[in-house]
N, C-alpha and C positions, 0 to 999 in steps of 0.2 A: 775470151773478152768477158771484162769485171761490171755489174748492173751502170748504168748511166747514172748517177749516183758518185759513187770512187772514181770512175774516168775523171768527170770534176774536179770531188775532191784531191787525185791523182797532181791535177791542172794547178791548180793552187798551192797547194804544194809543194809544186818543182817552183813557178815564181819569185815566193816567196821566200824562198828556200836560197833561189840567183839573188835576195838583196846581199852586200856581203855582210851584214852585221847579225846578216842569218844564215848565212851559209855553211858552220858549222854542223857535228855531228851531235845530233838531239837539242838544234837548237830549233828549229818547226818539226811539229808533231802533226800526230789524229788527232790522238788523243792520247796521255800520257798513265801511266800507272803505278805510279809511285809521287814524289815533290820532288819538284828541279832544284836542282844542289845550286847554288847563290854562284856560283865557277862559270854559271850560264849562260846567266841572264846578259841581256834580257832574253825570253824565249818569248818565242809564239804556240800556242796551238787550236790547233787547227779542227770543232767539232756541232754540230747538231743536236745536240742532247740536250738542250733546252727549251729546245723546236721542233714544233712534228712537223711536215713534211705533205705539203696538202696535193691534189690529183682529184681530178675530175675528168670525167669521162669527155674525148673526142671523138665522134665519130669519123668514119674515112678521112684518117692522121697517112696512113701509110700509102704508099705507090698503088696500089693494090683494092684498096676500098678497105683496109685494117684497121678496126680501132683504136686509140691509143688515150695514152692521156698528158692533161695542160699541166705539170707539176711547179709547186710553188717551194721552192727551198730556203728556208732560212739556215745560213749559213753562220756563227760565231768566231771570229779571230780576235783569240784568249790574249791581253799582250800580258806580259808575268815581267815586271824590273826592281830597280830599286834605285831611289835618286832620291835625291835631295831634296830639289825643287816636282814631285812627281807631276804636278800638271802639267808644267810645260816636258816633260820626258814623254808622258805619258802621247800628249801631241805631236810633239818630236819623231815618234814612234808611227803615228796616223798616219801622218804623213807621208812613209814610208812606201805603208800599207797600200790606202789609197790612191797612187800615183802610180805607182807595180799592179792591183788591179782592176784600177777606172783601166789602165793602157790594155785592159785584156775584156771588154764587160762579154767581149761574146766566146771569151774561153776557145778560142779558134773553134771556134763552130759548137761546141757542146752546149753551149748553152741559148736561146736566142736573146735573154740581156739578163746582164748579172748585176745591181746597184746596192751604194751603199742605204740601210734603210735606219739603220739608228749605231749612234757609241753613245760608252757611259768608264767613267770613271767611278772602280767602289774605293766611296769612304764608309764609313765606322761610323753610321749611324747617329749611334751614341757620343763619341766621343767628334767625330768631323777629321780623325788622322785618318788616313791616304794609307791603302791597302796595298798598296806597290805594284794595282792589278788593273787593267779595263777589261771590253769589249769592245771593235765593230763590227757591225751585225748588216750584212749583204744578205741580199738577196737571190737565189738562181733561180732563173722560170725556163725552164724546159721542154720537153717532149718528146713520149718517150712508144715503142707499139706497145697494145693493149701488151701481149702477146714472146715480144720478147724487151721487155728493162733492160736489154741490150743501148740495142738501137735506138739513133733518136729520129726518128716522128718525121713528117717533114706539114 
């Protein structure tokens, strides 16, 4: 089994890949090691590299009194696109993402809840020209056992 964080990412990737527009190979990835080909646009990258996960000790989180952690994981869904009307395109894709992830607020019991905390379209500050990317940041609140990060705590 994998760290619960990886299970959360896998569940998010599966849901986003089920959106017909993002069902193709390479359209949704957890991390990218090279630039996205224009033919793949629009595409999504799901990451937590911009933020850090935080954890606080939760005494007696397990069924047998084991300690655990209350965790808070910020997850960025980076939207890559090319459009004549970038603000409208970003919002159109944001609706698809928010609808999909909003319908799975508990991710099949992996998290306590996952909610949208912010969204942002990227613009060159000097010129005001849209950069063809934006991000929606969700926060997943979840619990694990301290000695077993693969298992959700109660």
